[in-house]
C-alpha positions in Angstrom: -10.3 43.7 -5.0 -9.2 40.4 -3.4 -5.9 41.9 -2.2 -5.0 38.9 -0.2 -5.3 36.7 -3.2 -3.2 39.0 -5.4 -0.5 39.0 -2.8 -0.6 35.2 -2.5 -0.2 34.7 -6.1 2.7 37.1 -6.2 4.4 35.0 -3.6 3.8 31.9 -5.6 5.4 33.7 -8.5 8.5 34.5 -6.4 8.8 30.9 -5.3 8.7 29.9 -9.0 11.4 32.3 -9.9 13.5 31.0 -7.0 13.4 27.6 -8.7 14.2 28.9 -12.1 17.2 30.7 -10.7 18.7 27.3 -9.8 19.4 26.7 -13.5 21.9 29.7 -14.0 23.3 28.9 -10.6 24.1 25.5 -11.7 25.7 26.9 -14.8 27.8 29.3 -12.8 29.2 26.4 -10.7 29.7 24.3 -13.8 32.0 27.1 -15.3 33.6 27.6 -11.8 32.2 31.1 -11.4 31.9 31.0 -7.6 31.2 34.7 -7.2 28.5 34.8 -9.7 27.0 31.6 -8.2 27.2 33.3 -4.8 25.1 36.1 -6.2 22.5 33.8 -7.6 22.3 32.1 -4.2 21.7 35.5 -2.3 19.0 36.4 -4.9 17.4 33.0 -4.4 17.3 33.4 -0.6 15.9 36.9 -0.9 13.3 35.6 -3.5 12.2 32.9 -1.2 12.0 35.0 1.8 9.8 37.5 0.2 7.8 34.7 -1.3 7.3 33.1 2.0 6.0 36.4 3.5 3.4 36.6 0.8 2.3 32.9 1.1 2.7 32.0 4.7 -1.1 32.4 5.1 -3.4 30.9 2.5 -6.3 33.3 1.8 -9.8 32.0 2.6 -11.3 33.9 -0.3 -9.7 32.6 -3.4 -11.9 34.2 -5.9 -10.3 35.9 -8.9 -12.2 38.3 -11.3 -11.1 40.4 -14.1 -9.4 43.1 -12.1 -7.6 40.8 -10.0 -6.3 39.0 -13.0 -5.0 42.3 -14.5 -3.4 43.2 -11.2 -1.8 39.8 -10.7 -0.2 39.9 -14.2 1.1 43.5 -14.2 2.4 43.1 -10.7 4.0 39.8 -11.3 6.1 41.0 -14.2 7.3 44.0 -12.3 8.1 41.9 -9.2 9.9 39.2 -11.2 11.9 41.8 -13.1 12.9 43.6 -9.9 14.2 40.4 -8.2 15.6 39.0 -11.5 17.8 42.0 -11.9 19.7 41.3 -8.5 22.3 38.9 -9.9 23.4 41.4 -12.4 23.7 44.1 -9.7 25.2 42.0 -7.0 28.1 40.9 -9.3 28.6 44.5 -10.4 28.9 43.1 -13.9 26.2 45.8 -14.5 26.9 48.5 -11.8 23.8 50.5 -12.0 20.5 48.9 -10.8 18.5 50.9 -13.4 20.5 49.2 -16.1 20.0 45.9 -14.5 16.3 46.4 -14.3 16.2 47.4 -18.0 18.2 44.4 -19.0 16.0 42.0 -17.0 12.7 43.6 -18.2 14.0 43.3 -21.6 14.7 39.7 -21.0 11.4 38.7 -19.5 9.3 40.8 -22.0 11.5 39.0 -24.9 12.5 42.5 -26.2 16.1 42.0 -26.5 17.1 45.8 -26.1 20.3 46.1 -24.2 22.4 48.5 -22.4 25.6 46.4 -22.8 28.2 47.8 -25.0 30.2 44.5 -24.8 28.4 41.2 -24.2 31.2 38.6 -24.4 32.9 39.8 -21.2 30.0 38.8 -19.0 30.1 35.6 -17.0 28.6 32.4 -18.5 26.0 32.2 -15.6 24.7 35.8 -16.2 24.6 35.3 -20.0 22.6 32.0 -19.3 20.2 33.8 -17.1 19.9 36.7 -19.4 18.7 34.5 -22.3 16.6 32.0 -20.0 14.5 35.0 -19.1 13.5 35.1 -22.8 12.5 31.4 -22.7 10.5 32.0 -19.5 8.8 35.1 -20.6 8.0 33.9 -24.2 5.1 31.8 -23.3 4.3 34.0 -20.3 5.5 33.5 -16.8 2.0 33.2 -15.4 1.0 30.6 -18.0 4.1 28.7 -16.7 3.0 29.0 -13.1 -0.6 28.0 -13.9 0.7 24.6 -14.8 2.1 24.2 -11.3 -0.1 26.1 -8.8 -3.7 24.9 -8.1 -6.0 27.7 -9.3 -9.4 26.6 -10.6 -10.2 27.2 -14.3 -12.9 29.8 -13.5 -10.2 31.9 -11.7 -7.1 31.4 -13.9 -9.0 32.3 -17.2 -8.8 36.0 -16.1 -5.0 35.7 -15.8 -4.7 33.9 -19.1 -6.7 36.6 -20.8 -4.7 39.4 -19.2 -1.3 37.7 -20.2 -1.7 35.9 -23.6 -1.1 38.2 -26.5 -3.8 38.7 -29.0 -7.4 40.1 -29.3 -9.0 36.8 -28.5 -8.0 34.1 -25.9 -9.7 30.6 -25.4 -9.2 27.2 -24.2 -7.8 24.4 -26.2 -9.3 21.7 -24.0 -12.0 22.1 -21.3 -9.5 22.4 -18.4 -7.5 25.5 -18.6 -4.6 24.0 -16.7 -4.4 21.3 -19.4 -4.4 24.0 -22.0 -1.4 25.6 -20.4 0.5 22.2 -20.2 -0.3 21.6 -23.9 1.2 25.0 -24.9 4.3 24.5 -22.8 4.7 21.0 -24.0 4.7 22.1 -27.7 7.0 25.0 -26.7 9.5 22.7 -25.0 9.6 20.3 -27.9 10.2 22.9 -30.4 12.9 24.4 -28.4 14.6 21.0 -28.0 14.4 20.4 -31.7 16.2 23.7 -32.4 18.8 23.0 -29.9 19.7 19.7 -31.7 19.7 21.3 -35.1 22.1 23.9 -33.8 24.4 21.3 -32.4 24.5 19.7 -35.9 25.5 23.0 -37.3 28.7 23.2 -35.0 27.5 25.3 -32.1 28.4 24.0 -28.7 25.6 23.0 -26.1 25.8 26.2 -24.2 25.5 28.5 -27.3 22.9 26.3 -28.7 20.8 26.5 -25.6 21.0 30.3 -25.1 20.2 31.0 -28.9 17.3 28.6 -28.7 16.0 30.3 -25.7 16.2 33.6 -27.6 14.6 32.2 -30.6 11.7 30.4 -28.9 11.0 33.4 -26.8 11.4 35.6 -29.8 13.7 37.8 -27.6 17.2 38.0 -29.3 19.8 38.2 -26.6 22.9 36.6 -28.0 26.2 35.7 -26.2 28.2 37.3 -29.1 28.8 40.9 -29.8 28.0 40.3 -33.4 24.8 38.4 -32.6 24.3 35.5 -35.0 26.5 37.1 -37.6 29.5 36.0 -35.4 29.2 32.3 -36.5 29.6 33.0 -40.2 27.3 29.9 -40.9 24.5 30.1 -43.5 23.2 26.8 -41.9 22.8 28.4 -38.5 21.3 31.4 -39.8 18.7 29.4 -41.8 17.9 27.2 -38.9 17.3 30.3 -36.5 15.5 32.2 -39.3 13.0 29.2 -39.9 12.5 28.8 -36.1 11.8 32.5 -35.6 9.1 32.2 -38.1 7.7 29.0 -36.5 7.6 30.6 -33.0 5.8 33.7 -34.5 2.8 31.5 -35.5 -0.2 30.9 -33.1 0.5 27.9 -30.9 -3.2 26.8 -31.2 -2.5 25.9 -34.8 0.3 23.4 -33.8 -2.2 21.8 -31.5 -4.7 21.5 -34.4 -1.8 19.9 -36.6 -1.2 17.4 -33.8 -5.0 16.5 -33.9 -4.7 16.2 -37.7 -7.0 19.2 -38.3 -5.0 20.3 -41.3 -7.9 22.1 -42.9 -8.5 24.4 -39.7 -4.8 25.4 -40.0 -5.0 26.2 -43.8 -8.1 28.2 -43.2 -6.4 30.5 -40.7 -6.6 34.1 -42.3 -4.0 35.2 -39.9 -1.4 32.5 -40.9 -1.9 33.2 -44.7 -1.5 37.0 -44.1 1.5 36.4 -41.9 3.3 34.2 -44.5 2.3 36.4 -47.3 3.8 39.6 -45.6 7.0 37.6 -44.8 7.3 36.4 -48.3 6.6 39.7 -50.0 9.1 41.5 -47.6 11.8 39.0 -48.3 11.5 39.3 -52.1 11.5 43.2 -52.1 14.3 43.6 -49.7 16.5 40.8 -51.5 16.1 42.8 -54.8 16.8 45.9 -53.0 20.1 44.9 -51.4 21.2 42.6 -54.2 23.7 45.2 -55.6 25.5 45.3 -52.1 26.0 41.5 -51.9 26.2 40.6 -55.6 25.0 37.1 -55.1 21.2 36.4 -55.0 21.5 33.5 -52.4 23.4 35.8 -50.0 20.9 38.6 -50.4 17.9 36.2 -50.1 19.5 34.7 -46.8 20.2 38.1 -45.1 16.7 39.4 -46.2 15.0 36.3 -44.8 16.9 36.5 -41.6 16.2 40.0 -40.8 12.6 39.9 -41.9 12.0 36.9 -39.7 13.9 38.6 -36.8 11.9 41.9 -37.1 8.4 40.7 -37.7 8.6 38.1 -34.9 10.2 40.8 -32.8 13.2 38.5 -32.0 15.9 41.0 -32.7 18.8 38.8 -33.7 21.0 40.1 -36.5 23.6 38.8 -39.0 24.4 42.2 -40.6 24.1 45.9 -39.7 20.9 46.7 -41.7 21.6 50.4 -40.7 23.6 50.4 -43.8 20.8 49.0 -46.1 19.0 51.1 -48.6 16.2 53.3 -47.4 13.5 51.1 -48.8 14.7 48.0 -47.0 14.9 49.9 -43.7 11.5 51.3 -44.1 10.1 47.9 -44.6 11.8 46.6 -41.5 10.4 49.6 -39.4 6.8 48.8 -40.8 7.4 45.3 -39.8 8.3 46.3 -36.2 4.6 47.5 -35.8 3.0 44.4 -37.6 4.5 41.9 -35.3 3.7 38.2 -35.3 0.5 36.1 -34.9 -1.7 36.2 -31.8 -1.1 33.5 -29.6 2.6 33.2 -30.3 5.7 34.4 -28.4 6.2 37.3 -30.8 5.3 40.9 -30.0 3.9 43.9 -32.0 0.4 44.8 -32.8 -0.3 41.1 -34.0 -1.5 40.2 -37.6 -5.0 39.2 -36.3 -5.4 42.7 -34.9 -4.4 44.3 -38.1 -6.8 42.1 -40.0 -9.6 43.0 -37.7 -8.7 46.7 -38.1 -8.7 46.8 -41.9 -11.8 44.5 -42.2 -13.6 46.8 -39.8 -12.6 49.8 -41.9 -13.8 48.1 -45.1 -17.1 47.2 -43.4 -17.6 51.0 -42.2 -16.8 52.1 -45.7 -19.4 49.9 -47.2 -21.9 51.0 -44.5 -21.4 54.6 -45.8 -22.4 53.6 -49.3 -25.2 51.2 -48.1 -26.5 52.5 -44.7 -29.1 49.8 -44.4 -26.8 46.9 -45.1 -26.0 44.3 -42.3 -22.3 43.1 -42.5 -20.2 41.4 -39.9 -16.5 41.4 -39.6 -15.3 37.9 -40.4 -12.0 36.1 -39.3 -11.2 32.5 -40.5 -14.6 32.2 -41.8 -16.3 33.0 -38.5 -18.0 36.2 -37.3 -16.0 38.2 -34.8 -18.0 39.5 -31.9 -18.6 43.3 -31.8 -17.0 43.6 -28.4 -13.8 42.1 -29.8 -13.9 44.5 -32.8 -14.4 47.5 -30.5 -11.6 46.2 -28.1 -9.1 46.0 -31.1 -10.1 49.5 -32.2 -9.7 50.9 -28.6 -6.2 49.1 -28.5 -5.0 51.2 -31.4 -6.0 54.4 -30.0 -4.4 53.7 -26.6 -1.3 52.2 -28.3 -0.9 55.3 -30.6 -1.1 57.5 -27.6 1.4 55.7 -25.6 3.8 55.6 -28.6 3.5 59.4 -29.1 3.9 60.3 -25.3 7.0 57.9 -25.0 8.6 59.4 -28.1 8.2 63.0 -26.8 9.4 62.2 -23.2 12.6 60.3 -24.3 13.5 63.2 -26.7 14.4 65.1 -23.7 17.7 63.2 -23.9 18.4 65.1 -27.2 19.0 62.3 -29.6 17.9 62.4 -33.3 14.4 61.5 -34.3 15.3 58.2 -36.0 16.9 57.1 -32.8 14.2 58.2 -30.5 11.3 56.8 -32.8 12.8 53.4 -33.4 13.9 53.0 -29.8 10.2 53.6 -28.8 9.1 51.2 -31.5 11.7 48.6 -30.6 10.7 48.7 -26.8 6.9 49.0 -27.2 6.9 46.3 -29.9 9.4 44.1 -27.9 11.8 43.9 -30.9 15.2 45.0 -29.5 17.2 46.8 -32.1 16.0 49.8 -33.9 17.9 52.3 -36.1 20.5 54.9 -35.5 22.2 54.8 -32.1 20.1 51.8 -31.2 20.7 49.8 -34.4 21.9 46.2 -34.5 25.5 47.3 -33.6 24.4 49.9 -31.2 22.6 49.8 -27.7 20.6 51.8 -25.1 23.3 52.8 -22.7 23.5 56.4 -23.8 19.9 57.1 -22.5 19.3 58.7 -19.2 18.0 56.5 -16.2 14.7 58.4 -16.7 14.4 57.2 -20.3 15.6 53.7 -19.5 12.9 53.3 -16.8 10.4 54.9 -19.3 11.4 52.3 -22.0 11.3 49.6 -19.5 7.7 50.4 -18.8 7.0 50.6 -22.5 8.4 47.0 -22.9 6.1 45.7 -20.2 3.0 47.7 -21.8 4.0 46.1 -25.2 4.3 42.5 -23.8 1.2 42.7 -21.7 -0.8 44.4 -24.6 -1.3 47.8 -22.9 -4.3 47.4 -20.5 -2.9 45.4 -17.6 -0.1 47.7 -16.9 -2.4 50.8 -17.3 -5.2 49.5 -15.0 -3.0 49.1 -12.0 -3.0 52.9 -11.9 -6.8 53.1 -11.7 -8.0 53.7 -8.2 -11.2 51.8 -8.9 -9.2 48.5 -9.5 -7.9 48.5 -6.0 -11.2 49.2 -4.1 -12.3 46.4 -1.9 -15.6 44.7 -3.0 
């Protein structure tokens, strides 16, 4: 383990976070929230100080292998969340540091789960920072830093593999830093387009920015207690619903569109499956809830918004779907686990991984009938390497074990099974709202500090696809080479 290089990169991450904190600081000054601005300035000073301690001496050995990549990713998200929680705690707008940490982890991991019982009373600067963490964490904090700090492609590829969601990660162009810039360029342009469209819908600039941050990062923090439902605007609901779906698509496909490779996009098995699941879910739920809303257009709009919000793991809400029929609620719970596409900002298991799982199962069943047959698992018309297939299967086993242990441990708090199970699903899949006490009109404030820390860890595990967070506890990872 090249510990010196790991510490050095953590210092670079803290320096980057200090720069990012300047944005909510400026917002606080703009809205004349001097006390909040002062809290941000203290946080910036602390972040810069610790960053300087980590980077004052550049390591001579700058080699990064797989285990350094996993360690950097896991520790970066923990450190950024720990420092990012300070403004909430220093202002005492959230008195408990555990609650501050939970809220910040939820922001960076784009989960959107909250301990706040009342959102609108928070200062503008803190609400901006809360939503801005979604935007930063959506594409990946290390992917962002890779566009800035000078790491070689042979080293930063290990970081990209550890942070970018999905069973397979590759370069769009030969230079990895250029790949990161392309991804962020697409991300910024799409966010800007959504901001403009929301402005046309009557939102002011502040609300347009924070809700676009939440949509782009598929996070779901809102500045309204009633979330998107507070605006009572079908136009705004459709704009956000469509952009949630767009940000749930693999960003590589947008790059191929820019190159004019339309056939490559249309041949994507994951995209076709993703859109098929979305369309079928909207149709079934719209029919199921039609008696509640009487008008087909209203039922379709609510169904489309909630399906988009849940499958992309965004977590915005327009209605309290806790009151929907059991069939609709069950479909939404299933979509919590499906998640969006690999290479998107969405969470969950990922459609690509589900496709690999079912196609591997089909192949194994055929082998039972025809033992001597030779068949490979295909995705997008190409054979999938066996190590990728094995990795996806291993992911399911570890993921299931973590889900089971998390539900058992948080059940100590004594809440009903629906609340506990969907709280676990909402955090592990980075969704935000669940059912029961943690439904769209509820929150996580009633859980104990132990459960909040455990669910925070579940959010990090879900965002980093399980293994980076678990590997930092393996002694072999930290042994010197």
